[in-house]
N, C-alpha and C positions, 0 to 999 in steps of 0.2 A: 223469490227473485234468484236468478242465476248468479253463481259465484263470479266475482270480478277477476279477470286475468290481466296481470301487468306484463307487458312485453318490453324488453329492454334491448335497445339498438344503439350501439356506439357508432359515431360518424366521423370520418375523416376523408375529405376530398372524395365524396361519394356521388358526385353529380351524375355519373354514367348509369348507375344502377338504382339509386334510391327511389325513384318514382315507381319502378316496378315492384320493389320490395314493399313500400308502403301500400301500394294498391293490392298486393297479395294479402295484407292484413285487413284492409277495408272490405275485401271480398269474402271474409270469413263468414260461414253460416252461423257461427257462435258470435253474438253481437256485443256481449258485455265484456269489453276489454278497454284498456288504456294502453296507448303506445307511447313510451317514453324514449325520446331520441336525445342522445348526449353528443353534442358536437365538440370535437377535440381540436378546435382552432383551424377549421377548414379554410383554404385559400381560394377555392373555386366557387361554383354557384350552388353548393349544397344547401346553404342556409336559405337562399331565395326559393329554391324548389320546395323545401320543407315548410316554409312559412305560407306558401300557396296552399298546401294541404291543410295546414292548421286553420286557415281562414274559413275552410269549408267543413271541418270536422273537429268538434270539441274534444273528442277522445284522444287526439294527438297532442303531445306536449313536447316542448323543446327546452333542454338545459344546455348551457354553454360553459365550457371550461375557459378559465382566464389564460391558461397556458397549455401547451400540448402535454398531456399526461399519460397517454397510452390507453390501451383497451381495458386493462384491469381496473384502473381508477375510474374510468368512465363508466364501466358496467356497475361498479360498486356505488357510484353516485346515483345512477338510475335506480338501483335496487333500494337504496335508502329513501329515495323519494317516492317509491311505489306505494300503492294502497291496495293492491290485489290480494285475494285469497290464494291465488296461484301466481307464480312468477315463471315466465317463459323468456326465451332468448332468440333473437333473430339478427344475424349480421346484416350489414347494409347492402350486401351484394347477393344475398340468398333469397329464396322464395318459399312461401307456404302454399300448399294446396288448400282450396276453400274449406274442406272438412277438417282441417288439422286440429284446431282447438276443440271443436265439438267432439271429435273422436276421443281425444286424449282426456278431456275433463270427464266425460262419461266413463271412460275406462278406469280412471283413477278412483272415481266414486264407487264403481261397481266392485273393484278389487281391493279397496282400502289401501291404495297405493300412494306413497308419499313422494316418490321420485319416478318419473316416467320419461321414456324416449321412444323413438320409432325408427323404422327403416326410412331411407331417403334415396333419391336418385341424383346422379351427377349430370350437370350440364356444362357447356363450355362458356367462354366469356360472352359470346353472342346469344346465349340462352338456348342453344341447340342441344338436344339430347345426346349424351355420350353412350347411351344404351347400357349403363351400368347402375346397379343398385347396391347400396350398402345395407345388408340385412341386420336388423336389430336382434340381439340375443333376447330370448324370452325372459330370462332371469339373469341379473347381473349382480354378483356379490361384490363386496368391497375388495376382497382379496383378488378376485378375477380382474376387477377394474384397475387395481394397482399395477397389474402387469402391462396394460396398454389401454389407451383411451378408446373405449367402445361406445361412447355417447357422442353422436353428432350434435354439437351445441345448438344448432338450429332446430333440433327436435326436442330438446330437453325442457321439462316442466317440473317444478317442485311445489309442494304444498306449504306455503308460507305461514298459514294459520297454525300448522302443526310444528314445523321445523324452525319457524322464525325466518329472518332475512339472512340467507346464506350468502356470504361474499367470498372473495378470493384475495390471496396475498398479491402484492404488487410485482408480479412477474411480467416482463415485456411480452413474452409469448407463452402459449400453452396454459395460460391462467384459467381457461375454461375447464380443462381437465381437472385442475386442482379444485375448482369450485364444485364440480360434481363429486369428487372424492369427499369433500367436506359434507355435501348434502347426503350422500349415502351413509356416511359414518354417523351423521346426526339422526338419520331415520332409524338406525339400528335394525334395518332389514334390507334385503336386496332391492335394487331398482327393477322395474318391469318394463319390457319392451313391447310396443305395439308392432306386430309383424307387417302391417300395411305401410306402404310408402306414403308419407304425408308431407314431404318437402323436397325442394330441389337445392342441391349444393353446387355453387358455381366454382368450377376448377379454374384457378387463375394462374397465369405464368408467374414464375418467381415467388409463388406462395410458400409458406413455411412447410406445408404438407408435401410439396413437390421437391423441396430441397432436403435431401437425405442427410447431409452433413449437419445442417442447421437443426434438423429434427432431433438428431442425437444430442446435440449440445443443450437444446432447450428442454428436452425430456430429462436430462441429467439434473438440471436446475429445479425441476419439479420435486425430485427426490431430495436434493441437497438443501435448497433454500425454502421451497414451498412446504415440505413436510419435516424439514429439520433433521434429516438423517445424516449420519456420519459419512465421511468420504468413502470408507470401505463399504458400508451398507448401500450407499448410493450407487457405487460401481457394481455391486452384486445385483441390485435391482435393474441396472442397465443391461446386464447380461441376460436376465430373464426377459426384459422388455424386447431385446433384439430378437429372441426366439419367438416370443408371442406375436410381435408385430409383423414379422416377415413370414412366419410359417404357420401361424394359427389364425390370427385376425384376418389375414389376406383371404381366407376362405369365405369370409362374410361378404366379399364383393363378388356379385354374380352378374352375368350378362342377361339383359332383357331385350326383347324385340320391340 
């Protein structure tokens, strides 16, 4: 029997995009998955939309927070409730290509890989292509990853049978980067990147990735709070991050037709 993949998706007022996101999971060529949705006290029609999908597909499950907790706690809650051999992540506004899980599970088995990610494409809020692709590094070491976040969370998969359930500290932002740092460290070997684009990342207005000042602040807290570094070491890491993010990592974004 094929390995079970648990997909973790936090929700908060996601009515605009969640139907397309769930549909992209349902359309996977790899069928042995469970989708765990964690609602963080949405006030729109998110729950109603999700319950309609649940009534038609037993592989979709919904957990509800009693109060608004943020993405880190919501993801951790989903991870702890998961039953999968592999754990993958998909935010409520992003999309997967139909071959995503099949390609990555096969790749991980063939390469004895414990942490895997892939290239992905960017789309706008309406789902239109921005003709840009973020290329995955073929090999990603912990030290390289510490310099900047090279894993698109919507593409990441880790082997829970080998690594156990990897969670993240309760940071309000950038907790996905910290989670993958924990996963690579636990694996004791580099993550591997599938070069093919397997997902679509929705670029949103006012997102953390588009706000450069907020980006710097939240990345600092990854080092300071998430990893427990001293203030001096955190500042040193931020200097390295600035160079890596703007002058090295930027080369991974390429134009496509």
